C-alpha positions in Angstrom: 99.6 -81.9 112.2 102.6 -79.5 113.8 104.3 -77.5 111.5 107.5 -79.6 111.2 105.7 -82.5 109.6 103.7 -80.4 107.4 107.0 -79.0 105.5 109.5 -81.4 106.2 108.9 -82.7 102.4 109.7 -79.2 101.0 112.9 -78.1 103.4 115.9 -78.9 101.1 114.8 -76.1 99.0 113.7 -72.4 99.7 110.3 -72.3 100.5 108.0 -69.3 98.9 105.1 -67.8 100.7 103.0 -69.2 98.6 103.5 -72.9 99.2 103.7 -71.7 102.9 100.5 -70.6 102.8 98.9 -73.6 101.4 100.3 -76.1 103.6 98.7 -73.7 106.4 95.4 -74.0 104.9 94.0 -75.4 107.4 94.8 -72.3 110.1 92.2 -69.7 110.1 94.8 -67.3 110.1 97.6 -68.6 108.2 99.7 -65.2 107.9 99.8 -65.0 112.2 100.9 -68.3 112.0 103.6 -67.6 109.7 104.9 -64.3 111.4 104.6 -66.8 114.8 107.0 -69.1 112.6 109.7 -66.6 112.1 109.7 -65.0 115.9 110.6 -68.6 117.1 113.3 -68.9 114.2 111.5 -72.7 112.8 111.7 -69.9 109.4 114.0 -67.9 108.6 113.5 -64.8 105.8 116.3 -64.9 103.2 114.3 -62.1 101.4 110.7 -61.2 101.0 108.6 -64.1 100.3 110.7 -67.0 100.2 112.0 -68.5 103.2 114.2 -71.7 104.9 113.4 -73.6 107.6 115.5 -72.5 111.0 117.8 -74.6 112.8 115.2 -75.5 115.8 113.3 -77.6 112.9 116.5 -80.2 112.8 115.2 -80.0 109.2 118.0 -80.7 106.2 118.1 -77.6 105.1 119.3 -76.4 101.1 122.9 -75.8 100.3 123.8 -72.4 100.1 124.5 -72.6 96.2 120.8 -73.9 96.0 119.8 -71.0 97.9 121.5 -68.4 95.6 119.7 -70.1 92.8 116.2 -69.4 94.2 117.3 -66.1 95.4 117.5 -64.4 92.4 116.9 -66.1 89.1 117.5 -67.0 86.3 120.6 -67.1 88.1 124.3 -69.3 88.2 126.8 -69.7 91.2 130.3 -68.5 89.1 133.4 -66.1 90.0 135.4 -66.8 93.0 132.5 -69.0 94.5 132.7 -71.4 90.9 136.5 -71.3 91.3 136.6 -72.6 95.2 134.0 -75.1 94.3 136.5 -76.9 91.8 139.6 -76.5 94.4 141.0 -73.9 91.7 141.8 -70.9 94.1 142.9 -71.9 97.4 140.3 -69.6 98.9 137.2 -70.3 100.7 134.4 -67.8 99.3 132.8 -66.0 102.0 130.2 -64.2 99.7 128.3 -66.4 97.1 129.0 -64.8 93.9 126.4 -65.5 91.3 125.9 -64.6 87.5 122.2 -63.5 86.7 120.6 -61.9 83.1 119.0 -59.4 85.8 120.5 -56.4 87.3 123.2 -57.2 89.5 122.2 -57.0 92.5 123.5 -57.7 96.5 121.7 -59.6 99.1 122.5 -59.3 103.2 120.7 -62.4 104.2 120.2 -63.8 108.0 122.6 -66.9 106.6 125.0 -64.8 104.7 126.1 -62.8 101.3 125.0 -63.4 97.7 125.8 -61.1 95.3 124.6 -61.6 91.5 126.4 -59.7 88.3 124.5 -59.5 85.1 126.0 -60.8 81.9 123.5 -61.1 78.8 122.4 -64.1 76.4 123.7 -66.2 74.8 127.0 -65.6 76.9 125.6 -66.1 79.8 124.3 -69.4 78.7 127.3 -71.4 78.3 128.9 -73.8 80.7 126.5 -74.1 83.0 126.5 -77.4 85.1 123.7 -78.8 86.9 125.3 -80.3 90.2 123.3 -82.8 92.4 124.1 -82.6 95.6 121.5 -84.7 97.1 118.4 -86.6 95.4 116.6 -83.4 96.0 118.6 -80.9 95.3 120.2 -80.1 92.3 122.6 -76.5 91.8 123.5 -74.5 89.1 127.1 -74.0 89.1 129.7 -72.3 86.4 131.8 -75.2 84.9 135.8 -74.6 85.9 136.4 -73.0 82.4 133.1 -70.5 82.5 133.9 -69.3 86.0 137.1 -68.7 84.9 136.2 -66.5 82.0 132.9 -64.6 83.9 136.1 -63.9 86.4 137.9 -62.1 83.3 134.7 -60.9 81.9 133.3 -59.4 85.0 136.4 -58.0 86.5 137.1 -54.1 86.0 139.9 -53.3 84.6 140.9 -56.4 83.7 142.3 -56.2 80.2 144.8 -58.6 79.4 147.8 -58.1 76.7 150.3 -60.8 76.7 150.8 -64.2 77.5 153.3 -63.3 80.1 150.5 -61.1 81.7 147.7 -63.5 81.4 150.3 -66.0 83.3 150.8 -63.6 85.8 147.1 -62.9 86.5 146.5 -66.6 86.8 149.4 -67.8 88.8 150.1 -64.7 90.9 146.6 -62.6 91.2 144.6 -65.7 91.5 146.7 -68.4 92.4 145.8 -71.0 90.4 148.1 -74.2 89.7 149.2 -75.1 86.4 148.5 -78.4 86.5 144.9 -77.4 87.5 144.9 -75.4 84.7 146.0 -77.8 82.1 142.6 -79.9 82.9 140.8 -77.1 81.3 139.1 -77.5 78.1 140.4 -75.4 75.9 138.2 -76.0 72.7 135.2 -75.3 74.4 136.0 -72.1 75.7 137.0 -71.5 72.0 132.8 -72.1 70.9 131.6 -69.3 73.4 134.3 -66.8 72.0 132.1 -65.4 69.2 129.7 -64.2 72.1 132.1 -63.4 74.3 132.6 -59.6 76.5 136.0 -58.8 76.6 137.1 -61.4 73.5 140.4 -60.3 73.1 141.7 -60.7 76.7 139.4 -64.6 76.7 141.4 -65.6 73.5 144.9 -64.8 75.5 143.3 -66.9 78.2 142.7 -69.7 76.0 146.7 -69.3 74.2 147.6 -68.9 77.6 146.2 -72.4 78.8 147.8 -74.0 75.4 150.9 -73.3 76.2 151.0 -74.6 79.5 
């Protein structure tokens, strides 16, 4: 049986080296076969011990957000990537930004850049949504509210001091639309405040949203 047929069932998620070795257990030298697959670009290494199938295989591949979840876990996609996903900012995010409980890290892979910033629990665990992209792909993405809070919390030198300054930050710096901002659930954001970093800045975000 060829490798494409063997791997087809698993191609919609990043595949660990351990799983590939299991799939190639009938081969006399599975490690040599992995090297051969990498050389022919039938497999692409996204970090040590983690792979996706290459374009030559012509198989469905995991969405970049799902790859981000697997590259460094536990993590969820947030910041500009999630804000762009929810159509809250006009820019398309070229680097996929995530939040993790592990140390911050940047991965430069053949399929793009993936950055991770650290947040501590319990604040980390708030506002994470499971997004079903396909029957085999479920991605962890910050809700619009959490992505905005994370942006404030994780951007150095952002310390909001007035509603006027906060409005400018939201509508001029981030270029957010007031009609979109009105849809955010401030009640849920208030529940996160007790354990949130930059609590006073987030309180001003909530006050500003309520005043729109």
